[in-house]
N, C-alpha and C positions, 0 to 999 in steps of 0.2 A: 504493500500499499504506499510505504515511502517513495519507491519508484514511480508509482501510479501519479502520485503527488507532484514530484519533481517533473516528470514528461508533461503533465497536464498544464503546468505552467508555461511550458514552451509552446504546447499545441492547444491552447484553451478553446479553439473552435472546432476542435475534431473529436470524433468519437475514437477512443484509444481501444484497440483490440491487442490483448496481451496472450501470447502463445505460452500455455502452461501444459506441458506433457502433450497429450492427444488432442486438447482443446484449445481454442481462443476464447479468452475471458475477458469481460469488460465489467466495471464497477460503478457504484454509486449511481449519479445522474446518467452516465452513459449506458448503464445496465437499463435504465428505464427507456431511453431511446432505442436500444437495440431490441429490447422485448416487444416494443409497440410497433416498431417498424418490420421486424422479422417474424413477430409471431412466436417467440421462444419463451420458455419458462423463466420467471423472475424469482430467484431465490435469495436467501439471506444467510450470513455467516453468523456465528454465535454472538459476535458484537453487534448485529444489526445492520452490518454494511450489506447493501444490495449487490447481487452478482448475477450475470446472465451468460451463458455460455453456449457453445456449438461445436462440433467435431471439426479438426483442422482440415480434413479432405472436403468439408462443405463450403470452405472459404469461397471457391469460384461461384457457388449458388448466393450466398448471403452478401458478399462484397458488392456486386452490381446492385442489389435491392436497396442497400444503404445509400449508395451513390445516386440512384434514381430518385430517391427520396429526399434529395437535396442536402445530404450530410456530407460534411468532410470525414475522411476516416485516417487514422494513423495507425499502422500495423507495427507492433513492438515484438520483434524476434530476439531470443537470447541466442548469442554468438559464442560464448565461452560459459564453461562451467566457473562459478564464482570461485576466487581463489583468494587465500589469505595474504595480505599484502601489509608489510610493517613501514611506518614512516619514521625514519630515523631524524628528521629534522623539526618533528612536533612534539610536544608533550606527552607523557604516558597516556593520557586520557584519550589521545587520539593515535595511541600506538598502532592497534589493530584495526584493520579496515578491509571490507570485502568489495570488491568491484565487480561489476558486469558491463561488459561492453555492449551497447545496445545499438540495434539497427532499426530505425523508424522510417517506414515508408508512408508518405502521404498520398492519398487519393482524394481529388477534388472535383473531378467531372467524369463525363462518360468516355473521355479518351483514355482509359486506364492503362491499355497496353502501351501507349506512348510514355505515360507517366512512369510505367515500371522500368522502361529503358533508359531515360533520363535519369531516374533516382538510383539505377544501378551504377551509373557513370559518376554521379554527383555524391551520393551519400555512401562514403567509405567509412568503415570502423576506425574511429579517431581514438587514440590512447589519451588518458585523462593527462592535466596539466602537471600532475603529481608525477607521474611515471617520467614525463620528458624531462622534469627537474632533476630526478633520480639518476637517469642514464648518463647525462652529461658529465657531471663531476666524477662518476665512476669511471668512465672512460679516460679521463685525464690523469688519474692517479695510477694508472696501470703502466709497466714497463713496456717497452717495443717488444720484446721477446715474448711476453705474455699476452700482447695484443695479437701477434701473428699466431699463436697456439690457439688463441680464443677463435680468432676469425676462421682457422681451419676446421675447427670444432662446429662452429656455427655453420660454416658451409656444408659440412657433412650432414648436420642435423636438417638445414633447410632443404638439400637434396633429397634426404629421406622423407622429409614432410610432402615435397613436391611430388615425389614418387607415389606416395600413399594417397596423396590427393587425387593423382591422375587415376590411380586404380580405383578409387571411390566414385569417380566421375564417370568411370567407363560405364556406357549405357547397358541396361540388362538385355539379354537376349530375349526376343518376344517369344512368348508362349505359343503363339499362332500368327499367321498373316492372313489377312481376310481376302476375298476375291478383288477387292479394290486396292490392294495393296496396305491396308492399314495395320499397323502392328499392335498387337494385343499383349499387355505385360502386366504384372502385379495382380494377376487374377487370384483370389482367395475369398475364404469364406471367414467372416468373424462373428463374434456374439455381441449381442445388444448390451451396452452397459446400464441402460435402463429398464431394460426387460430381458434377463437371461435366458428365458425360454425362445427369444427370437433370435435367428441367425440371418445374416444377410451375405449375399455374393455381390462383390464388385471386382473392377478391372480398370486398368488405364488403356486408352486408345490413343496411339501416337503421343503418350504422355500426359494426357488429358483424364482427369478422374471421371468415370462414369456414375451416376446416380445409383447408389446401391439398391438392390432388389431383395426383398424379403424371400428367404428360401422356404421350400416344401420341406418337410421333415423326411421324406424318401429321399429326396436329392441330397439333403445334408448327410444322412447315412451313408448313401452310396459313395460321396465324395470324400467322407473320411476313411472309408475303406478302400479308397482309390478305386471303385469300381466305376466313377464318372470322373471325367477329364474336364478341364477348364475349357476346351474348345465345345464339349457338349453342354456345359452351363451357359457358356456364352449363345449357343444355338437357342437354348430355352428362354434365358432372361434378357438378352440383347439381340433377338433375331434381325432387326432391321439394321443393325451396325455390320452383319455378316452378308447381306444380300447385296446383289450388284446393284450399283446405282444407274438410274436412268439419265439420258443426256440431259445437260442444263437447258437446253432449247426447248425442252417439253414443257417447261414451266413458263415460257413466254406466252402471253395471250396475243389474240384470241387464238382458239383451238376448235376444230370441227370433230363432231362425233355423230354417229347414227342414231337417228330419232324414230319414232313410230311413223312418221310421214316424210321421210328424207333426212337430210343432214341438219344438224342444230349447231349453233355456234356458242361456245364458251368463252364470254368476253371478259370474265374475271372470276378469279378462284384465290381466297386466302383463308387466313386463321385470325381469329380475335377472341378477344376474353370478354364475356357478357359483364357490362358495368351497371345494367338497370337492376337497382336492388328490389325492384316491385316483381321482376321476373322470377320464376321458380329455379331457372338454370343459372342464377346469378353467380359470377364467380368462375364459371366452367368455360372452358375452350370450346369455340364453335368454328364450323366450317361455313363460309360464306361464298355463294356462287352467283353470278348473273349469267343465266342460259337463255338465248334469244332475248326476249322481253321480260323473262320472269326473273324475279329475284328471291332467293330462298337461303335458309340457314338452318343447321342442326348442331346438336352437341356432338362433337367428335369423340370417338374412343380413343383409348390410349394407344391402341395398336395403330390405327390410323394417323394419329399425331405423330407417332414416331416414324410411320411411312412417309408422311410429308416432309417432315424436317430432316431426315436422313436421306430423302431423294431416291427411294426406291419404288415410288408408285406415281404414276403421271395423274396430272389433274384428271383426265379422262376417267380413269380408272376409280378415283375418289370420288368424283361426281355420280359415276354410275352406281357406286356401292351405297352412297350416302342420300342420292336423290333419285335414284332410278325409278322408284315408284311414283314420285310426284311427277316425273318426267314420261311416264306410261311406257317405260323401256321393256321389251320383251325379256330380256336379260334379267331383269330385276325379279321377275316372278318364276324364274327357272328353278330356282332353290327351293321352293315349295313342292311338296308331293304328299299325297295321302298315304297313310300305313297300308302295308301290303294286306291284301284281303278285303279291303273296303270297296264296295261296289259304286262306282261313280255314279250310277243311276240313282242312288239315295241322296246325292247332293241337291239341295233346292235353294235357289237365290230368289227372294220376293220381296215386295213391299208390305210391309206391316201396315195393317188398316188402323191399328190403334194410334199409332204416333207417325205414320206416313213416311217410314225410314226403311231403306232397302237392308235386309239382313239375310245371313246365310245359315243353314242347318244342314244336317245329315241324318238320314235314316239308317241305322245299322242293323234292321230286321230283329231278330231275337235278342240282340244285345241292347236294344234300345234306341232312343233318339236323343240327338244333343240338344242343347239351349239354341236359341236364335241369336246370333252374334252381329251387331251392326257393323257394315262395311263403309269404309271411307268414300268420298267423293272420287278421290284418284283411283281406288279400286273398282268403282262402277264405271269410271271413264274408260279405264284400261280393259273392262269386260265388255262393256257394250259398245263403246264408241271405237277404240283403236283396235280391238280384238287381240290385244297383246298379252291378256291373261285370260285363263280357263276357269270355269266354275271350281274345278278340282282344286286349282292352285288357291283360289281364294278361300275355299274351305279349309285348305290344309294352313293356310297363314293364320286363320283365326281360330280354328277348332282342333288342331292336332293334338294338343294336351288332352283335351275332354275325349277325344276319340280313343287315344291310348288308354285312358283310364276306363273307358266303357269296354274296350276289347279285353283287359285283364281282368276284369271284374267277374265273379262267378254268375251265370244264368240262374235266375230264380226259377225253379220247377214248380209247376202247378200240379198239386196232388188232385187226381181224379177221385169225386166222391161217387159212392154208390148212388144210383137213381132208380128210381120206380116208374116203369110206364104205366100211365093211367089211361 
């Protein structure tokens, strides 16, 4: 906390992030700011000091959020293990002192990559004034022969340190190389510190940390027994990172695709986050498309979002998958089919006289009848107008779960009672 106070006086306008082990921590008023901006838990020490923290590998996720929220950020990393130092020029009360060389990186705007490069050149670890004052007189008192001996020793030590540093900086061999030439390294499973029952798998792609994914218990057991490899875990938890990317030109609009009455034009396709708090899908990521004169949006699944951002699916494919029924495409209904053994003749689509809405139902004979399910305007248009959907497909879309339940249920047998002919 003493270091926090000292550095805060140097950077009063910045949120200080202190590296402590596997976490970045921040304290006092900065903890309140980080907790509110990042949505992380605010805790307190025994003395009442507030603290908020997040794992070090999540820095690339949380740092941009703080910057975009308008905050300046200073990252404080420990570069040396504190060493005990003695001051022979000061009194005994100040005889022992512990120093840590600090590296403070400031981030003030969205050009964080440029800032990092500039700071890497400008902000080099500097020794304290005290050390500089100690070293000079020490050198002046030495004899020339002793200086030569020490210089040789220092040169050897420096060469050894340089060699060790080069070995440490040697890039790790990738655990796999994707079809796109991307290198996967540091793939491993780790246990959650907050909930020990949870395990996560993560890896680095070209040196960039991937977002950890919660592991299934079966996958964890197989990985610990070495029955499941890193490439197999990558295939399951990061599939779009391994798939072949489509050409960048595929994302340039407009694009044409086959429609029910000829080609239709995709004039715009992108992703946005719903900001209307009155909507039930507030805060979720959605696809937005302008196809012909129609404008439409829908909540995007995680798989489709990954496919979009990793550029492994074209806009035409994503439009067809997410808006195919609204565009009355035949391919959008091909995925629906009735369970085996269901007679298509039992499917009925009719207008309900009670509420004047079109509904679908299925007669399964001795297995019974399903309820009547209302169909959408798009279903009706594809069924009656464009002829791109069949009655069976409409029934399968709305009633398959109910049909399967009736097929597996036992048939109620009627017992014949004895009768007397009068």
